[in-house]
C-alpha positions as CSV (number, residue, x, y, z in Angstrom):
1,X,159.4,138.4,119.8
2,X,156.1,137.9,117.9
3,X,157.7,139.1,114.6
4,X,160.6,136.7,115.0
5,X,158.3,133.8,115.8
6,X,156.0,134.6,112.9
7,X,158.9,135.0,110.5
8,X,160.5,131.7,111.6
9,X,157.1,129.9,111.2
10,X,156.6,131.4,107.7
11,X,160.1,130.4,106.6
12,X,159.7,126.9,108.0
13,X,156.3,126.5,106.2
14,X,157.9,127.7,103.0
15,X,160.7,125.2,103.3
16,X,158.2,122.5,104.0
17,X,156.2,123.5,100.9
18,X,159.2,123.4,98.6
19,X,161.1,120.4,99.9
20,X,158.7,117.5,99.4
21,X,160.8,115.1,101.3
22,X,160.6,117.1,104.5
23,X,158.4,115.6,107.2
24,X,156.0,117.9,109.0
25,X,156.2,116.7,112.6
26,X,159.9,116.4,113.6
27,X,161.1,119.5,111.7
28,X,158.3,121.9,112.6
29,X,157.9,120.4,116.1
30,X,161.4,121.6,117.1
31,X,160.4,125.2,116.1
32,X,157.4,125.0,118.4
33,X,159.6,123.9,121.3
34,X,162.0,126.8,120.7
35,X,159.1,129.3,120.7
36,X,157.7,127.7,123.9
37,X,161.1,128.2,125.6
38,X,161.1,131.9,124.5
39,X,157.5,132.3,125.7
40,X,158.3,131.1,129.2
41,X,160.7,134.0,129.6
42,X,158.2,136.6,128.4
43,X,155.4,138.1,130.5
44,X,153.0,138.0,127.6
45,X,154.4,134.7,126.1
46,X,151.2,132.7,125.9
47,X,149.2,135.6,124.5
48,X,151.9,136.3,122.0
49,X,151.9,132.7,120.9
50,X,148.1,132.8,120.4
51,X,148.4,136.0,118.3
52,X,151.1,134.4,116.1
53,X,148.8,131.4,115.7
54,X,146.0,133.6,114.6
55,X,148.2,135.3,112.0
56,X,149.4,132.0,110.7
57,X,145.8,130.9,110.2
58,X,145.0,134.1,108.3
59,X,148.0,133.5,106.0
60,X,146.9,129.9,105.4
61,X,143.3,131.0,104.7
62,X,144.6,133.6,102.2
63,X,146.7,130.9,100.4
64,X,143.6,128.7,100.1
65,X,141.6,131.6,98.7
66,X,144.3,132.5,96.2
67,X,144.6,129.0,95.0
68,X,140.8,128.8,94.5
69,X,140.8,131.9,92.4
70,X,143.2,130.8,89.6
71,X,144.1,127.7,87.7
72,X,147.6,126.7,88.7
73,X,150.2,124.2,87.7
74,X,150.0,120.9,89.7
75,X,153.4,121.5,91.4
76,X,152.3,125.0,92.5
77,X,149.0,123.7,93.9
78,X,150.9,121.0,95.7
79,X,153.3,123.5,97.2
80,X,150.4,125.8,98.2
81,X,148.7,122.8,99.8
82,X,151.9,121.8,101.8
83,X,152.4,125.4,102.9
84,X,148.8,125.7,104.1
85,X,149.2,122.4,105.9
86,X,152.3,123.5,107.6
87,X,150.9,126.9,108.6
88,X,147.8,125.3,110.1
89,X,149.9,122.7,111.9
90,X,152.1,125.5,113.3
91,X,149.0,127.6,114.3
92,X,147.4,124.7,116.1
93,X,150.6,123.7,117.9
94,X,151.3,127.2,119.0
95,X,147.8,127.6,120.3
96,X,147.9,124.3,122.3
97,X,151.4,125.0,123.5
98,X,150.4,128.4,124.7
99,X,148.0,126.7,127.1
100,X,150.8,124.6,128.5
101,X,153.1,127.5,128.8
102,X,150.4,129.5,130.6
103,X,149.9,126.6,133.0
104,X,153.6,126.4,133.6
105,X,153.8,130.1,134.3
106,X,150.9,129.9,136.8
107,X,152.5,126.9,138.5
108,X,155.9,128.7,138.7
109,X,154.2,131.8,140.1
110,X,152.4,129.8,142.7
111,X,155.5,128.0,143.7
112,X,157.4,131.3,144.0
113,X,154.6,132.8,146.2
114,X,154.5,129.7,148.4
115,X,158.3,129.7,148.9
116,X,158.3,133.5,149.7
117,X,155.4,133.3,152.2
118,X,156.6,134.1,155.7
119,X,156.4,131.2,158.1
120,X,154.5,131.5,161.3
């Protein structure tokens, strides 16, 4: 599941970098919602979301480091910047959504325990 999420996030960030007319929030926000839906069905969903967020941050940091190391054409720098922006956005959204998924899972577990408790 993590590999799938990470790959989808990378592909979406790459699309955002190359298609300058693409808007960050609506297009990438739908991906975050899909990942959150998947995470609710997995025992380790929130932790997996946080791990993917950490990996996306590492990729964004490596893009920044690579662009600092060499002189690049303006278009390539712009694409790298947009990709970094998208990766960081996705990472922050995944991390914050992981907290809400975790809260949802705890609330669901508590509701299940309450409904299964024997009545006196």
